[in-house]
C-alpha positions as a printed NumPy array, in Angstrom:
array([[-42.721, -24.698,  -1.928],
       [-40.515, -27.085,  -3.897],
       [-39.08 , -24.278,  -5.996],
       [-38.461, -22.005,  -2.993],
       [-36.847, -24.815,  -0.994],
       [-34.643, -25.682,  -3.959],
       [-33.56 , -22.07 ,  -4.302],
       [-32.805, -21.836,  -0.624],
       [-30.821, -25.08 ,  -0.777],
       [-28.791, -23.74 ,  -3.718],
       [-28.08 , -20.453,  -1.859],
       [-27.011, -22.426,   1.207],
       [-24.643, -24.622,  -0.775],
       [-23.153, -21.671,  -2.668],
       [-22.557, -19.643,   0.499],
       [-21.109, -22.667,   2.287],
       [-18.715, -23.341,  -0.608],
       [-17.228, -19.874,  -0.156],
       [-16.019, -20.53 ,   3.392],
       [-12.728, -22.243,   2.585],
       [-11.76 , -19.76 ,  -0.162],
       [-12.453, -16.884,   2.215],
       [-10.345, -18.476,   4.981],
       [ -7.464, -19.178,   2.557],
       [ -7.551, -15.605,   1.208],
       [ -7.564, -14.206,   4.763],
       [ -4.528, -16.308,   5.668],
       [ -2.786, -15.086,   2.481],
       [ -3.594, -11.512,   3.368],
       [ -2.112, -11.991,   6.825],
       [  1.153, -13.081,   5.238],
       [  0.953, -10.159,   2.807],
       [  0.369,  -7.726,   5.654],
       [  3.34 ,  -9.022,   7.62 ],
       [  5.55 ,  -8.743,   4.536],
       [  4.287,  -5.156,   4.015],
       [  5.067,  -4.388,   7.632],
       [  8.632,  -5.703,   7.157],
       [  9.016,  -3.593,   4.02 ],
       [  7.911,  -0.535,   5.93 ],
       [ 10.481,  -1.161,   8.695],
       [ 13.157,  -1.591,   6.01 ],
       [ 12.076,   1.594,   4.223],
       [ 12.083,   3.514,   7.509],
       [ 15.686,   2.475,   8.187],
       [ 16.703,   3.883,   4.768],
       [ 14.978,   7.242,   5.144],
       [ 17.68 ,   9.821,   5.868],
       [ 15.973,  13.088,   5.003],
       [ 18.052,  16.199,   5.648],
       [ 16.207,  19.197,   4.127],
       [ 19.088,  21.617,   4.72 ],
       [ 21.586,  19.451,   2.865],
       [ 19.083,  18.887,   0.09 ],
       [ 18.52 ,  22.611,  -0.324],
       [ 22.277,  23.298,  -0.394],
       [ 22.794,  20.589,  -2.987],
       [ 19.999,  21.841,  -5.203],
       [ 21.099,  25.457,  -5.094],
       [ 24.73 ,  24.528,  -5.845],
       [ 23.521,  22.409,  -8.757],
       [ 21.425,  25.312, -10.038],
       [ 24.51 ,  27.505,  -9.991],
       [ 26.492,  24.934, -12.005],
       [ 23.605,  24.683, -14.541],
       [ 23.535,  28.435, -15.038],
       [ 27.307,  28.247, -15.705],
       [ 26.647,  25.437, -18.306],
       [ 28.459,  22.899, -16.075],
       [ 25.779,  20.237, -16.277],
       [ 28.182,  17.337, -15.57 ],
       [ 29.252,  18.911, -12.286],
       [ 25.629,  19.536, -11.403],
       [ 24.665,  15.968, -12.186],
       [ 27.547,  14.56 , -10.13 ],
       [ 26.476,  16.739,  -7.2  ],
       [ 22.828,  15.61 ,  -7.472],
       [ 23.73 ,  11.901,  -7.716],
       [ 25.919,  12.164,  -4.621],
       [ 23.145,  13.723,  -2.553],
       [ 22.243,  11.81 ,   0.62 ],
       [ 18.505,  11.532,   0.812],
       [ 15.585,   9.097,   0.822],
       [ 15.638,   6.301,  -1.78 ],
       [ 12.688,   7.854,  -3.645],
       [ 14.417,  11.261,  -3.792],
       [ 17.76 ,   9.756,  -4.836],
       [ 16.093,   7.838,  -7.66 ],
       [ 14.286,  11.004,  -8.754],
       [ 17.466,  13.054,  -8.685],
       [ 19.214,  10.361, -10.744],
       [ 16.543,  10.642, -13.456],
       [ 16.615,  14.458, -13.307],
       [ 20.316,  14.328, -14.112],
       [ 19.591,  12.772, -17.494],
       [ 17.68 ,  15.881, -18.676],
       [ 19.778,  18.643, -17.109],
       [ 20.539,  21.404, -19.608],
       [ 17.836,  20.352, -22.036],
       [ 15.675,  23.064, -23.529],
       [ 12.597,  21.05 , -22.613],
       [ 13.777,  20.492, -19.011],
       [ 10.706,  22.268, -17.566],
       [  8.206,  20.078, -19.449],
       [ 10.084,  16.802, -19.041],
       [ 10.714,  17.34 , -15.31 ],
       [  7.006,  18.055, -14.745],
       [  6.12 ,  14.867, -16.584],
       [  8.673,  12.921, -14.549],
       [  7.193,  14.377, -11.374],
       [  3.701,  13.317, -12.369],
       [  4.903,   9.794, -13.122],
       [  6.483,   9.552,  -9.661],
       [  3.274,  10.769,  -8.045],
       [  1.332,   8.051,  -9.864],
       [  3.85 ,   5.392,  -8.82 ],
       [  3.654,   6.405,  -5.185],
       [ -0.13 ,   6.465,  -5.286],
       [ -0.144,   2.931,  -6.747],
       [  1.909,   1.763,  -3.775],
       [ -0.653,   3.278,  -1.423],
       [ -3.489,   1.729,  -3.362],
       [ -2.327,  -1.752,  -2.395],
       [ -2.728,  -0.872,   1.272],
       [ -6.105,   0.73 ,   0.591],
       [ -7.266,  -2.564,  -0.95 ],
       [ -6.294,  -4.341,   2.295],
       [ -8.146,  -1.846,   4.483],
       [-11.308,  -2.355,   2.441],
       [-11.297,  -6.038,   1.585],
       [-10.033,  -7.505,   4.864],
       [-13.138,  -6.455,   6.899],
       [-15.395,  -7.631,   4.094],
       [-13.763, -11.053,   4.018],
       [-13.807, -11.192,   7.806],
       [-17.526, -10.47 ,   7.769],
       [-18.087, -13.174,   5.131],
       [-16.11 , -15.596,   7.243],
       [-18.312, -14.705,  10.184],
       [-21.671, -15.063,   8.502],
       [-21.065, -18.151,   6.413],
       [-20.541, -20.55 ,   9.378],
       [-23.557, -19.19 ,  11.216],
       [-25.903, -21.224,   9.014],
       [-24.373, -24.593,   9.941],
       [-23.988, -23.35 ,  13.538],
       [-27.746, -22.659,  13.8  ],
       [-28.517, -26.024,  12.216],
       [-26.273, -27.67 ,  14.821],
       [-28.083, -25.772,  17.547],
       [-31.543, -26.864,  16.38 ],
       [-30.417, -30.492,  16.019],
       [-28.632, -30.458,  19.406],
       [-25.213, -30.983,  17.84 ],
       [-23.071, -28.855,  20.176],
       [-19.828, -29.901,  18.509],
       [-20.987, -28.502,  15.153],
       [-22.184, -25.325,  16.837],
       [-18.886, -24.799,  18.661],
       [-16.639, -25.509,  15.651],
       [-18.527, -23.131,  13.39 ],
       [-18.568, -20.37 ,  15.981],
       [-14.797, -20.729,  16.393],
       [-14.365, -20.246,  12.643],
       [-16.748, -17.27 ,  12.665],
       [-14.904, -15.467,  15.486],
       [-11.455, -16.309,  14.097],
       [-12.167, -14.905,  10.666],
       [-13.543, -11.722,  12.215],
       [-10.378, -11.219,  14.27 ],
       [ -8.149, -11.894,  11.259],
       [-10.061,  -9.431,   9.096],
       [ -9.838,  -6.686,  11.736],
       [ -6.154,  -7.385,  12.405],
       [ -5.265,  -7.122,   8.706],
       [ -7.3  ,  -3.915,   8.257],
       [ -5.834,  -2.355,  11.414],
       [ -2.21 ,  -2.997,  10.426],
       [ -2.856,  -1.978,   6.78 ],
       [ -4.531,   1.3  ,   7.87 ],
       [ -1.588,   2.198,  10.116],
       [  0.852,   1.438,   7.285],
       [ -1.292,   3.47 ,   4.887],
       [ -1.278,   6.601,   7.088],
       [  2.466,   6.356,   7.763],
       [  3.462,   5.808,   4.141],
       [  1.032,   8.458,   2.931],
       [  2.798,  11.016,   5.168],
       [  6.206,   9.849,   3.928],
       [  5.263,  10.019,   0.263],
       [  3.568,  13.429,   0.577],
       [  6.816,  14.628,   2.077],
       [  8.811,  13.068,  -0.805],
       [  6.548,  14.578,  -3.447],
       [  6.903,  17.974,  -1.816],
       [ 10.731,  17.626,  -1.936],
       [ 10.545,  16.553,  -5.609],
       [  8.41 ,  19.564,  -6.474],
       [ 10.949,  21.781,  -4.703],
       [ 13.783,  20.262,  -6.711],
       [ 11.949,  20.808, -10.003],
       [ 10.996,  24.413,  -9.162],
       [ 14.551,  25.388,  -8.176],
       [ 16.245,  23.739, -11.182],
       [ 13.909,  25.233, -13.802]])
């Protein structure tokens, strides 16, 4: 009995010691989520995709490349009005125009951009997974002291711990909900961007 009670006491102390770190991390994730939301609004305001203009620009550049006028093609690509991701990609494509290894290097560049965009989405995936877990931890940890307060008749302890439990649950769900909405929106954007990049590479080969 002494050993089992000691083990239970240690488990209770360890779980209780995790409450404040969990609450602090949840608050930090709330700030992170709001910042991510602001970044998405800013990115949305900069997205000016015009597929028709992009196609015209790429085909004109391809004509210049076939006529060995790579500088004119590069200037045309750099002046293209498109999304920030596409403009950055076109700027890097300009550095390898006319190279004999253009096909290989452009494919490698495209793969690197795909990895970069996936890494950006992975940050949101982490939020959608970890926020509910932390919210659940913040819910369960205070229930021990709350039950102890109930058995001892300490209503104040019961109420304060239940407030913490419900608050952490709400924060976890709020973070996960916003992060999931951002994830779906940005995933659609980036799939569209990757499709445009693949089109650029295929036409300029």
